[in-house]
Each structure stands twice: as C-alpha cells, then as structure tokens.
N, C-alpha and C positions, 0 to 999 in steps of 0.2 A: 394705553398704548401710545407711544410717541411717534409722531410723523418723522420721516427722515429729514435731517438738516441738509439742505442743498447748498453746494459750494461750487463756484466757478473760479478757476485759477489759471495762471500761466503755466507753461510746461516746466518751468524751472522748479516749481514746488510740487509737481504732480506726484512723484514717488514719495516724497516726504509726507504730503497730506494723506495719501492713501494708507501709508503705514501708521501714521498717527490716528487716522480714523479707526483702523482695526484695534489699536490699543484702547482708544476711547470707548469703542463699542463693547470691548471685553470688560471694561471697568463699570459700565453702566448699561441700562436697558435702552439707550438712545442709539438711533441709527444715523449714519452719515453717508451722503452720496456726493462724490467729488467728480466734477467734469473739468478737464484741463485742455486748454487750447492755446494758440498763440496769444501772447499778452495783448497785442493790439486788438485782436478779435474779441478777447474777453472784455476789454474796456468798452469796445463799441457795443457789445450786446447789453451791457449794463446801461450804457447811455441811451440805448434805444428802448429801454424799459422792460427787458426780459426779467422775469422774476426769479431771483435766487435769495437765499437767506444770508449768505456770506460771500464776499469777494476777497480773494487773496492775490495781490499784485505788488509790484515794486512800489516803493513809497511815493514816487512822483506821480504814478498813475492813480493811487489812492488820493493824493492831493487834488487831482483834477475832479475825481468823483465826489469828493467832499465839497469842493467849491461849487459844483453844479447841483448839489443836493441829492445826488444819487445814492449816497451812503450816509449813515448817521455818523457825523464827525466825532461825536463823543464816544463812539464805540470802538474807535481805532486802537489797534494793538500792534506792537512790533513783534513779529514772530521769529525771524531769523535773518542772518546776513550771510552772504556768499561771495566769495572771490572768484576770479577768472583763472581757469587752468588752460594748459596747452596740451595737445595730444598729436600723435602721429599714428600711422598704421602699425599694427602689431608686427614687431620684428624689424621695422624700418630703422635707419640710422637715427640716432637721438641727438639733435643739436643742443649746444649749450644754451641754457636760459637763465643763468644765475645772476645776470645783471642786465641793465637796460641796453647796453651796447650789444650784448650777446643776443638778446631777443630781436633787436633791429637787424642784426646780421642774419639771423635765422629766417626772418620774414623776407629779406631781400634774396636769400638763397632758395627759398621754396618755390616750386613750380606752380603751386596753387595755395591760396590762403583762405580759410573758411571762418566765418563768424555768423552770428544770428541777427535777427531783426530786433532782438531785445536790447536791454540796457547795455550789455557788454559790447554788442555790435556798434551801438552809437558811440560808446567810449573809444573803441578801437579805431573807428573812422577818424576821430579827432586826434588820436595818438599818432596815426600814420601821417596825418597832415602836419602835426607838430614836428615830426621827424623829417619832414620834407620829402617823403617817398611816395605820397599818395598817388601821384600821376604815374610814377614809374611802375607801380604794382597794380594799377587799376584793372588791367586786362587779366590779372591772375586772381582777382577776388571772386570768391564764390559765396554768395550770401544764402544761407539755408532758408528755405521757405518757412513761413510761420508754422509752428507745430512739428517741424522736422529737426531732429537733433544733428548738430554739427558732427558728432561722433559717428553717426550713421553714414554721413557723406565720406568721412575719413575711411571707414571700414569698406565702403564700396569703391574706393579708389578715386573718388571725385575731388577730394581735398588732400593735399599732402601735409599741411600744417594747420591745425584747427584750434580755435579759441572759443570757449564757452564757460558758463558757470560750472564749477566743479560738480555740483549736484546733478547736472545733466550729462556729465562724462562718466560718472561712476556706474559700473555695471554694464556699460556698452561693450559688446563683444567685438573683437577684431581691431582694437586700438590699444595703444600704450599711452597712458597719461604721463607726460614728462614732469609735471609739477605745476605749481602756481606761478603766475606772473610775479617777478621779484617785487619786494615791498615798494621800491621807489616809483614803480609804474602800476602797482596793483589798484584796482577799483573794487570797492565793496558795495554790493547792492543790498539794501534792506528791504525785506518783504514784509508787508503789513496785511492785516486782515481787518475787515469792517463789516458791520451789519448793513445790508442793503435797504434802501428806502422802500423797496417793494418786497421786503422780507415776508415770506408766506406764512411763517409761524409766529411772527413777532407782535403779539398783542401787548406784552410787557417785556421790553428788551432786557430788563435786568433779570428776568426769571425764565427766559426761554431756553430751549435746547441750543439755539444758536449762540447765545451768550455763554452757556456752559462749555461749548466746544472751543470758543475763542479763549476762554480762561484757561482751558487745558493746554491749548497750543503755546501759551506763554509760561506754563508752569515748569518747575524743575523735572517733573515726570516726563517731559518731552525732550529733555536735553540729549539723552543718549541716542535717540532716533535722529535728531538733527545732526549729531556728530557722524553717525553712520552714513548720512547723505552729504557729507562734506560741508555742512553749514554750522554756524555758531549761533547760540541763543543771544538775544538782544534784551538786556534788562533795562 
C-alpha cells in the first residue's frame, strides 16, 4: 500500500494539479493529496519546515527554496508555463486589448483594476510604472488577497478590469475572459516542481512515489490537461 504523496502549491496550479493527480491515480495504485494556498504562504510554510513531499511554485520561488536547501535542487522539473489574461464581468463592455496602447487605455478607463499578489501582480506593478500611470491609478488598484482569485472579485463587482494567470480565470463564473495580454507585453510564468528536503516518503528519491508523480507531470500524458487549464508544457 502506497502512502499519499503530499503536495503544496500556489493557487495558479491548483486545478491543474488536482486534475493531473486524478489521472495519475487512475493509472497507478498511488495516491496524491494536493493543498493549494497563496504562493507567498506556500513558500513560507516550506521555509518554516512543514513537511510535504513535493512543492510546486513559480520558478523564482523554487530558486529560493533550492538556494536555502529546502528542496532537492537535483529533483527540479519544469511543469508548465502560463501567461496573463484579462477579464471583465460577464456581459460588461469589452475594451480592446489587441496591442500595448489599447491595454494602457483600458487600464486608464477602468474604474477599478485588479491583480494578484503572485508573479503576474509583481509584473503589472512594474508595467504600470513603466507606462507612467502608477500614481494616477493607485487609488483604483484592488489587489486580491492571497488565495483569492481575481476573477471572483470581478464577478462580485469589486473589480472592473482584472489581470491574472489564465489558469486561474478559466471556469470562474460571472466573468468574460477578454483574452491574453498582447505578445509585446505578455509575461510567462514557469511553474516548477521539486522534492522537499523534508519529504516524508523519500527514502530513495529516484524510486519514490513523489519522483513518479513529478515524472508524470512532465510527460506528454499530461499535455492535454495543461492545455485545458490554459497552460503550455515546458520541455
């Protein structure tokens, strides 16, 4: 009997990992348990020594955990990459977003602008500064609390124009996804997985259930599920 492989991840990969866990379990007799929280919180819990088998976060967060010895750096795998999408409330007017100037105008025209505390939020803060509009729109920024989807705030009427990883917009009720940021200002976040230093099942990292699941996450068998969640495989 296999113990469950325990995983902690950011919210951006919650639905992806849950679906892939179900596929993996159906293909094997191994069990997988995924806990998803805000990325900052997940990083902190690993740094504070909480025991999980695998952590899945943006690559820069995995960099930090590898440098501090909280994950096995040799076990790192690149799972998927995701771009940033824009959304408005269902049925609301749809601003143009087909080029950089159009997105800038849409931001300036919006009564409220929402983004997350994750990598996309950090990027957008810098983008608004580069555009020279950060101070002008500061009072209209609504930053979603960790673990809360920007799409939920749009659906509730708290945000008029929202930005977040496409994977976190898909399937949210009450919103219309306008599309992706145009290529000239798009940012791609790469999500990685690694075996934790406090892995509970990892007597031999090459043969554990944790390693088997990491290998599955990178395999072609996972590609269709990644596409379903608005992500691309990273080879």
